[in-house]
N, C-alpha and C positions, 0 to 999 in steps of 0.2 A: 571373754568367752565368743568365739565364731557363733553367728546365727545358724540355727539349724532348722529345717523344715518340719513341720507336725504331719505325719503320716497322711492323716486324714485330710488336711487341706492340700496336700500334694495329688492325693488321689483326684480331688475335685478339679484340680487346675489341669491335670492329664485329660480328665475326661473333657473338659472344656476344648482343649486342643483338638482332641480326636473329632468331637463334633463338629468343630469350625471348619473341618475338612470335608464336610458332607455337602453335596451339592443341593440338597433340599432347601427350599428357601424357608420353610417353617422352623426347621432347626437352625438356621443361619439366623433368623430373627431372635429366637431363644438365647442363642449365643451372644448377640449383641447385649440384650438384657443382663444376662448373667455378667458379662463384663464391666457393664456399668456398677453392679451391685458389688462385685471383687474389689473394683478400683475405689471403694470406700475405705478398704483396709490399707494400711499403710504399709504392711510388708507382703503385700499380693506382689509387687515388684519383685521383691527378694525370690518368691517362688519362680517368677520368670526367668531372671538371670541364673538361677540355681538349675532349671530344667536346660538351659541353652548350655551351660559350662560345666555342670557336674554330672549330670545324669545320663551317662555313657550308655545305659542299658535301653535307653529309648531309641527310635529310629531318627535318622538325622532330619528328615523334613519337619518332624514334630519338634524338635529342638529348635530349629531355625525359627519355626512359626513362633515358638515361645518368646524368641529374639525379637522377631519383627513386631510383634504385639507390645512387648516392652519398648522398642523404638517409638511407636505412635504415642504410648503414655509419656515418654520422654518428650516428644514434640508438643504435647497437649499440656500436660501438668508439671514439668520437670520442677519449676519453681516452688512446688507445695511437697515435693519429696522430702521427708525428715533427711538431717544430715546424715545419720548413721544409715540410712537405706541409699542415699545417694553415694558415700564412701564406698559401701559393699559392692555396689554395682562396677564402679570404677575398678576397684580393686581385681574384682573377677575378670574384668574384661582384659586387664593388663596381664594377668596370670594365665590366661588361655588363649591369648592371641595366636599360639603355635600349636593349635588343635588339630589332630591330624586330618581332619575333614577338611577339604577346600571350602564346602559349604557353610559350615560353622565357623571358619576362620573369617570369611566373608561377611556374614552376619555379625560377628563381633566387631568388625571393621565398620560396618555401617551404624552399629550401635555407638562407637566411640566417636564417629564424626558427628552424628546427631548430638550427642552431649556437648562436644567441642563447639559447635554452632550455636548452642543456646548461651552463648556468652561466656563458656566453661572454659575457654583456653586460657583466659585471664586467672582463673580461679583453680586451675589444674595444673600448677607450673610442672609438675614432674612429668605431664604426659609427654611431651616432644623429646624431652631428653631420654625417658626411657625407652619410647619407640626406636628413636635413633641407636641407643645402645643395644638393642635387641636385634638391629639389623647385623652387629656382629657376631651374632649366633652361629656356632657350628651347625645348629639343626636348622635343616632346609625350611621345615613349617614354620619356626618362629620368624625366621628372618622374611619368608613370603608372606606370613600375615601381619607381620608389623609394617612391610611396605606397602600391602594393601591397604592397610589403616591410613598409613602416611598419604598415599595416593588420593584417597577420599577427602583427607583434611585440606591437602594443597587445592583440591577442586573446590571445595567449599568456603576455604577460608583464606584464598590467596592474597587478598589485600591486607587483612589483618596480619598475617605473617610478614608482611614487608612493612610493617609499621613500627613507630618507636613503642607502641603499647606494650608490646612483648619483648621489648630489649632486643629486636632484630634477630630472630633466631636463623634467618635465613643465611647469614654470614657462616654459619656452621653446617647448615642443612644441605646447602647447595654444593660444596666442595665435596661432601660426604655423598651425595647422590652420584655425583660424576665419577667417583671411583667405582661405583657399581656398574658403569656401562661396560666393564670388562668381565663382569661375572660369568662363571660357567654356566648358570641356569637362564635360560631365554626368559622365562616368566619375570625373574629378578631384574634382568637387563631392560625388559619392557615397562616394569613399573618405575624403574629409574629415570627412563626417559620422559615418561608420562608426568612423573613429579616436575620435573624441570620445565616440561612444555608449559605447565601452568603458569610460569613468570613470565614467559616471553612477552605476550602482549602487554602487559603491565609495565615493562622494562624495569622489572625488580633491580634494584641496585646491586645486590650481592651476585645476580646473574651477569649483568653489565660487566662487574670487574673479573668475572671468569669466562667472558665470552669466547675468547679465543680457544681456551680448554676445551670448551663446550663444542665449538663448531669442529676442531680437531677430533674429538670424541665421537661426533655424530659420522664423520669421514670414516673413521676406523670400523664403524659398524655397518657400512654400505653394502657389504656382501653378506650381511647374516642371512643365516638359512631359516629364521622363524619370521613369521610373517607379521606377527605381532610386533616385532622388532622394527621390520621394515616400514610397517605403517606409521608407527611413532616418530620413525627418522624421517619420513616424508612430510609428516605434519609438521616437526619441528622447523624444517627447511622453509615450508610454505608460511610459516608465521615470520620466521627470521627476514624472509623476503619483504615483509611488510615494515618489520621493526628495525633490523640492522642490515639493510641491504649493502651499506658500506663494507661491511665485514664479508660478505659474500662476494663482492664485484671481483677482487682478485681470482677467486675460484670458480667464476660463472660458467667457464666453457666445461668443466668436468661436472659441475653440478647439472648443467642441462644434459649432458650426455647419461648422467646418472638417472635423472627423471625420465629422459626417454626410455630407459629400460623399464623403470619401475611403472610407467603408464600402462606397458604390456604385461604386467605381473599376472602370472596365473590366479594369483588370490585377487579376487574383485575390490576388497575393502583397501588394498594396498594401491590398486591401480586407482581407484576413486581419489584416494588421498593425493596421489602424485598427480593427478589430472587437474586437482586444484592449483596446482603450481602454475599452471599456463593461465589460469583466469587470474590470479594475482600477480604475475608477472606483465600481464596485458594492461593493467593499471598503472605501471611502473615507468616514468618518463624513459628508462633505459632501454625499454623494451624491443624497441625497433633494432637498435643498435646490437643488442645481445641476441636476439632471436634470428635476424634476417638469414645469417649463414645455415640454421638448423630447419629451416621451413622445408626443406626437402625430405627431411626425416620426420619432422613433426606432424606435417598435414596428413600423411597416411595413417599415422598412428591415431590421431583424434579421429579421422574418418572410420577407421575400423571399430573404434569404441562406440561408434553411433547406432551399431546394430543390436536391435533387441537380444537380450541374452534368453537362452531358454526357460529361465525361470520367470523373466518378464514375461513371455509369451503365455505360461502357464497362468500366471496371475491375471493376465488382461482376457483370460478365455480367447487366446487370438485364434483358436480353431471354431469358436461359436460365431456362425455367421448371423443367425436372425435371433434376436433376444428382445423384440420389441414388445413382446405382449407380457414380459416377466416384469412385475412392479419393482420399483427401485426400493433397496433397503434405506431406511431412513438415516443411517450414520452417514451414507454416500454423499448426502446433500450438503454442501459447505454453507456456513452461514453468509449470508449476503450485507453488505453494509451500503446504507443509502447515503449518497452524497447530497448534501442541501443545495439549495438553489442559489447561486450566486450571479450577481447582476454585472454584465461586461457590456463594453461598447465595440462598435465595429471599428476595425481598423483599414487603414490604406491596404488595398492589395490582399483581402482576405476576409474571412467570415470573422465574427466576433472571437477575441481570444480567450482560450479558456481561463478560468481563475489558477492563480499560481499554486494552489495546494493539491495540484493534481498528481496521482501517483501514475507513473509509465503504465501502460498495459502490460500485464505479465503474457509473453508470448509462450505460454505454457503448453506444449503440443500433447502431452498425455496425462492430464490431471489426476488420474485415479492412481497412477504410481507417484503419488505426490511426494512420497520419501525419495531424496535425491539419490541419484544413481549415476553409475559411469556413463550410460548414455546421455542422460541431461547434463551432465558436467562436461563432456566431450564436446555436445553441441553448444553449450552455452560458451567454452572456451573459444571454438571456432568462431562464432559470433563476435566476440569480443576482437578476437585478432583480425577477422574482417574489417572491423572498425579502424585498426590500428594501421594494417598494411594495405587495405583498399586493393586496388588492381594487382598490386604485387603478388597477391596470393594466388590469383588464377592459373599461372603457369603450372603450379605444383597440384592446382585442383581438377583443372578440364580434363587432363587425359584419363583420371580416375573416373571423373563423373560418369564419362562415356560408358564405360564398363558397368557400372552401378545401376545406372538409369534403366538400361536395357537387359538386365541381367535376369536370366530364367528364375532363379531362386527368390522368391518373394521378399525373404527377411533382408537380402542385400539390395535389392530394388527400393525397398521401403526406406533404408537407411541413405541412399542417394537423393530420394526426394526430401528427407530430413536436411541433409547437407546443403542442397539447393535453397530449402528454406533460411537454415541458419545463416548463411552469406548474402540473404537479399538486400540486409540493409548497408551493410559495409562494401559490397562489390557491384552495387546496382549498376554504376556506371558502366564498369567493364562488362556486365553480362547483358547489357542492351543488344548487343549484335547477335547474341545467341538465342534471345527469348521468342523471336518469330517463330522457332522452330520448337523451342522447348515447350511454350505454354499449350501448344495443341497436345503434345505427349502427355503433359500433367494432366490435361482436360479428360485425356483417354485414360489416365490412371483413375480418374473418378469413378469409371465403371469396372475396375478391377475386380477379381472374384473374392480377394482377400479384404475383409472389411479394415484391417490395420492399415492396408495401402490405400484404400479409399478415404479414410479419415486424415493421414498425413498429408495425402495430395490435396485436400481441402485447406489445410493449415499453410502449405508453401503457396499456394495459389493465393492466398489472401495475403500473403507477404509480397506478392507483385501486383497487388490490385491496382495501385498507382500507376504502374505503366500499362496495365491492360485497359485502363480508362482513358488514357492519352491517346490511344489509337482510334482509328474509325471503328464504330461500334460493331459494325459486322464483323471485323476481324476477329477480335477475341471476346469483346464484352458479352456479345449476343451468346455464343457458344457456352461461354463459361458460365452465364448465369442460368442457361437452361439446364446444364448439368447439375450445376449446385442445387438447383431448385429440387431436381430428382433427388439428390442426396439428403435433402431434407425430410423427404418421404422415405429415406432408406429404411431396410427391416433392422438394421442395426443400430442400437442406442448411441455408442460412441460415434458413428459416423453421422448420425444425426446431429450431435452435440457439435461436431467439428463443422458440419455444412451450415449450422444456424451462425456459429460465431465467426464463420468465413464470410458468410453472406452479410452479416452486420458490418463487417470491416468494408466489403465492396460496396455498400449503401452508402457509407461515410465518404468513400471516395468518389463515387458516381454522382451522388446528388440528383439533379434533375434529369440527368441521362438515363434513369430508370423509368422517366414517365410514361414512355409508350409502352412499357411490358407490366404497367401496374396491376392489370386486369389479372394476367398470367400470375404474376408474383403473389396476389393476395389469395387467389384460388389455392396456391401451394400451401402458405400460410396457414390459411383458414383450414384447411384439409389436416395439417399436421395438429392442430389443436385437437381434434377427436382421436389422435392415434399416439399421441406423446405421453409417456409416464412421467412421474412427478417432477425428476431432475430436469429435464430437457424442457419441459413446459416453462420452467422459469427464464431458461435461455430464449425460448420462443418469444417471450413477451419483449426481451431486448431487442430481439430482431424487428419486432412490429414497431416498438417506439423509435429505434434508429430510423426504419424506413419513414415514419410520420415526420422525424425531424428531418430527413434528407429531401423530401419532396415538397414539404409543407404544404400550402394551400391546393396544391395540384391534387391532393388525395379528396378534396371536398367537391366529390361528384357524387350523385345519388346512387349510381350502380357500386361504387366502390363502399361507400357508407354501408350500404344494404349487406355487402359482403363480410365486412370486418367488424361491424358492432354488434350483431347478436351474438357470435360467440363470446365475446369480451364481455358482454353485459350478462350472459348467462354464467361465466366465471364468477363474476363480481357478485350475483345473487347467491351462489353456491358458497362462498368462502365467508366464514363467520369473522366477526369483528376482532378475534384474538389471533386469527392465524397469519402467521407471518408471510405466507404467500401474497398477502395483500401488498405488501411493499414493491416487488416488481410488477405487480399489475396496476398499482396506483401510478407508478413512474411511467410506465407505458400509455396508461389513459391520458396522463398529463401531456404526454408528447401529441396523442392523437387529438386532444381537446384544442391544443395551440394550433394545430396543423388544420383542423376541419372547421374552425372559426364557426360561423353560424350553423355549419353543418351539424354541429354537435347539440344543438338547442335540442332536439327530441330527448335526448338522454341524458341533458345536465341536470335535471331535478333530483332524481334518486342519488345521483353521484354526488352533488352539492350536498344534500341531507345528511348522507352517510359521513362526508369527510368532517362536517361540523360534529356529528355524533362521536367519531373517533378522537377529536380534539377534546371535546367535553368529557367523554369516559377517562381520558388519559390525565387530565387536569384535576378530576375527582378523585382519581386513585392516588396522584400525587400528595393531594392534600390528606387523604385519609392516612398516607403512609408516614406524611411528617407530622403529623398530630399522634400516631399510634403505630411507630416502626415495628413493635413486636407483634402486633395483630396483624398489619397488612404488609404485603409485599410492594417494593418500589416498581413503578410501571416502567414498561418498555417504550420510552419517549419517541424511539423511532416511529411509531404509529402515528403520533401527533406530527411529527416533521414530515413525514411523507404526505399526509393530509394536507398540511398546510401547503406543502410545494403543489399538490395537484390542485387546491383552491385558487393558487396562483396561476397555473396551467389554464383553470377555466374563464379567471378575469382576463387574462390576456387573451385566450381565443375569442370568448363571447362578448369583450368589451361592454357597450351599454346594455346588452342584454341580461347581464349578470345582476342588474338593478333590483330586480323584483326578488330575487333568490336573497339577495342580502337584506333587503327590506323586511322578508319574512323570517329572519334568523337573529340569533343571538351572536352573530359571529365579531361584531365589534368588541363585545364585552370580553369574549374569549381571547381575542387578539391583546387586548389590554393585559390579560393575565400573561400571555405568552411572551410578550414583549419584555416581561420581567421575570422569565426563568432562569434559574440558576444555570442551564445546561447551555453553552453558547450556540449549538446548532438549532436549538429551538427558536433563541431570539433572532440567529442569521434569517431562518425561514419565515419568521412573522414579519420580520421588516421588507423581505421581499413581497410577500402579500399586502402589506400595508401600502407600498409604493404601487401595485398592480390595481388595488381597490381604488387608490387615488385617482388614478389614470381612468378608470372604467366607471366609477360611480361616487364622486366625491361628494354631493350632498349626504350621503350616509357616512363620511369620515368626518365631514367638517364639524359636527358637534363635539367630537372628541378631541380635537387638536389641540385644546388647552391642557388635557390630561397627557395625550401622547408625546407632545413636543420636549419636555424636562426628561422624559426616559430616552428620547432620541438623543437629547444632548449627553446625557452620561454613557451613552453606548458608543460615542465618538473616541473609542480607545484602540488605538491601532495594536495593542497587544493581541485582540482577537481580529485579525486581518478581514476576515470574511463578513463577521458581524458589522464591524465598523463600515465595511465597504457598501453594505447593504442599507445601513443607517443613512450613510450619506445619500446614497441614490434616493431613498424615500423622502428626505428632507428636500431635495431638489425637486422632487415631483410635486410634492406638497405647496412648496413656494410657488410654482407656477399657477396653481390653482387657486392660493390664497391672494396672490396681488399682494397689493399694500397693506391688506390685514396682516402680512407676515411681520410687520414692523416689531409687535412685543416680543416675538421670538428670537429676533436676531442675535440678541446679547448672549441667549442660551447655547448657541451653536457656532458663531462666527469664530471666536479665538481659538477652539479646537481644531476647527477645519483649516485655519491659517498655519496653526502649528503642525498639524498632520501633512500639509503640502511643503512644508520647509524641512521635515525629517529625512535624514540620509536613510537610504536601504528601504525607502518605502516601496511596496511592490506596484509596477506600472498601473494594474487596474484600479487599485484604491487612489492613486495619484491622479488619474484621469478622471474618476466620478468625484473626488474632491473639488477638481478644477471646474468642472461643471456646475457642481452645486454652488460654489462660491460665485461663479457668474451668476447664475439664476437668482442668488439672493441679492446680489447687485442690480439686477435687472428690475427686481420689484420694488427695492429699497435703496436706489442708490445713495441717497444723503447719508444712510446709516454705515454703509460697506466702505464707499470710497475712501474715506480717511486712512483706511488700512493699505490702500493698494500698492504703496512701496514695499509693504512687507511680504506681499505674494505675487506680484506681477510677474517676476523674472520666472519662478518655477510654474507659474500658471500658464504661461506662454509654451514653455518648452514641453510641458507634459500634454499640451493639447495639439501640437503641430502634426501628430501623427493620426489624428483621427480623422475619420472619413467626414466628409460634408454630412450632416444629418440635423434632426430637428433639435437634439440635445446640444449640438456645438452651436449650432444657430442662435439658441436662448441665451447660451452663456456668452457668446461674443457681442450680443446686443448688450447685455450687462455689463461687459467690460467698457464698451464704448460710452454708455451712459455714464459710468464711473468716472472715465478720463473726463468726460463733460464736467463733471462737479469738481474735480480734483486733478485738474491736467498735470499740476506740478509732480504728482506722484507716480508719473511714469516716465519723467524725464530720463533719470538716471539709467533706465533698462530699456529706452525706446527701440533699440535694434532688435530686441526679442520679440517686441509688439509688431515690428515690420515683418519679421520671420513668420510669425503668428498668421499676421493677416494673409501673407503669401502662400499659406498652406491652403488656403480656399480654392477648390477648383472653380465652382460656380456660384458663390452667394446669392442670396435673393436680392434684387435690385436696392430696395431700401437698405439693406445691410451694407451692400456695395457702396452706397452713397455715405453712409456712417464712416466707413474707412477711408473714403475718399477725403472727407471733411477734415478728419483728423490728421491724415498724412500731410494733406496740404497747409493745414492750419499750423502743424508744428515747422512746416519748412517757411512760411512767411514768419513765425515767431522769431526764427533762429537767424534769417536772411540766407540768400543765396550762396554766399562764399561758406558759412559755416556749414550749411547742408552740404555743399560739394565735399568738404572734409569728412564730415559725418559718413556720407554714403560711400566715400572710398573704403572704408571698413567691411562694406558689404561683400559677401561671397558672389560672384559673378552671376550665378543662377537667381540669386535674391534681387539683385540689381535689374536683371532683365524682367523677371516677373512683375517688379513693383513699377517699371518704366512701361511695360505693355498695358499693365492692367489698371493702373492708376495715375500714369504719367507724372512720377515724380522720379 
């Protein structure tokens, strides 16, 4: 006997479905409670499927809602459904997949794939054969409904379908889908392509066996009048370009011709899919060869796609010029992620290199439309193609640019400025002759009456900041800075944001060139403080922090401190400990404290105290959570990480002045806990702080060394590069303070360090810090470390040859010399590497130079003149000259 609903129960369920469509929150809450109540009855789900599939008298939205509630129940408790309920639901789904209503068909399809993805593909063996069978139905609704369900299953379970677990159903399904590429209904054709598309990236064997049929079928659909079909054809070709370019190469010319047409499709969704083709092609080795003959057609199409569409302008409120007084809606503010502190060394010919885990800056010129669109895709494609073709692109672009940049219609002019920014990286060399007249024009565009033109001009100018800074300051830097600072105070929030970001880029490029203008810059940034809404304030902190990083100690002037600190401290006092806006403010203060050094003293106490409190609160919350996870929430450890990093900034900036603050706090106890935290970023920041405190006020660190060293030893694990890097650096700093007293701890760390320096593919930063620390250990305890010399001398020498002369390098090389004194035989096999490392010094201190001299001459005397001649024949000429000139060997 089939299950039948009870009339009273059915009325209850229908009432619930009606109530749940009410906008009133109290009603919504009652609905949730009622749902939980009804879920106690095993056959409640039978009522839901009954309303969806059988109750044709009800309106469609109510029936569909019943199916969606059932879908959520399946997601949450399917394993608890009694077997007869589960079977009833499955049967009803398959019997009604051809419902006349598209909404109901789609809902049943979602329900089927939800059950299937609950591991039920294995236990519902008739599902796929039945759906595939229903595709042959004469009834359009049944065919379309089954295809809709199959498409969802292919999307959700593509890997499982291509596995032995199910007996490889794709061997039947894919040939079947390919037959439907020729179906008379566009909706069915579109489903068929979408199903097959799910298996391209995973290179499903059944598809690879039919790849030529697939590609021919796609070509046959090239001229399809339905935009959904065209979109799926483009998507297929883009994926095939990544996976099976070998099958496309014979047809590449005609595919490119087709994609040129589609990139101009009247339907923007089709054009966007087609535009992805150029992005993907640019990453293929054949790009240059395949495309160079087509640039003359492609470039104008991409440039044309870079205009704002009418809908973009409406969404961006492009006609609103002044909006600075309107508060931001909170969902517009993207979450920020703090990047923990990593200790790096200075290199030859440049500043300290950034750690390896850095993501490239996203050059995103209009964030609020963060959904991908044709404009962004076209700009990205032009950017990557500029990097492939370089100057070759310019003959196709320059004639267009002239017309765009001076066009009376602001939308076209704006797109020209975007084009100029997009090619900045790839075509910089070829653009240089035109920049002296283009940059002044762009600076003029900063005053355009349209906000969207002003904001894009900020972005494009930032892409040429490197060139601007390379010219005499009065030529372009000064006018650019003057105008950008005005834009930071623009009445339009989007322009404020673009100007702040552009100014931060300019600061990074210009560094100390900005010092003469500091007063003027600070006046502007401080004025913006009082003017900005929430979202842009966060970007302003970044601009201030970057300024401090860029000009360093030049910021330490009473008049500058007087301008800058009061508003920062006012914000600091205004924010609660739980407010995530503390992150960017703490990062900013960390840069400011490091730059101001002793100038930060008057402000350091409250800042220091609060950081310690943040660490303490987070640790306490973590503790409560670990003991009673049902009672307490897990803490956001970013608060602790940012606080530790600011404490590092204080220790680095204030040096010995931090002594009294540390003495009056329990920071060492907290640090002991942080160093053992489960989260790598917390440990990473703790070790950075430990190293900075060791340099600034070692007497407070020393009593804890016996407890700290074993923890440092266990963190010498290169699985966590940044943690390992900072732990290594801290050991080196501790060692310089401990001297001979380091001896009991050598065994805890030396073997791991030697292992790391010999590991293949270790990032450069970590190799350098490891070499410095091994050298420093040898400096204080040569007897203990020297026996290991032959195991590390070669990688040690190669990793330090590119480091600039500095304190760290000095102490490490002294260590190596002392170890050679103890164990000269340990370096014999690799002496040429030692010679090369010695030659990398520009001007070592006199006593270090003497140590080098003695070792080189000692070795020469040991082996005798003749052998030395043979040995030094292997030297590259430059090395030979350096050693002869500096050390007379």
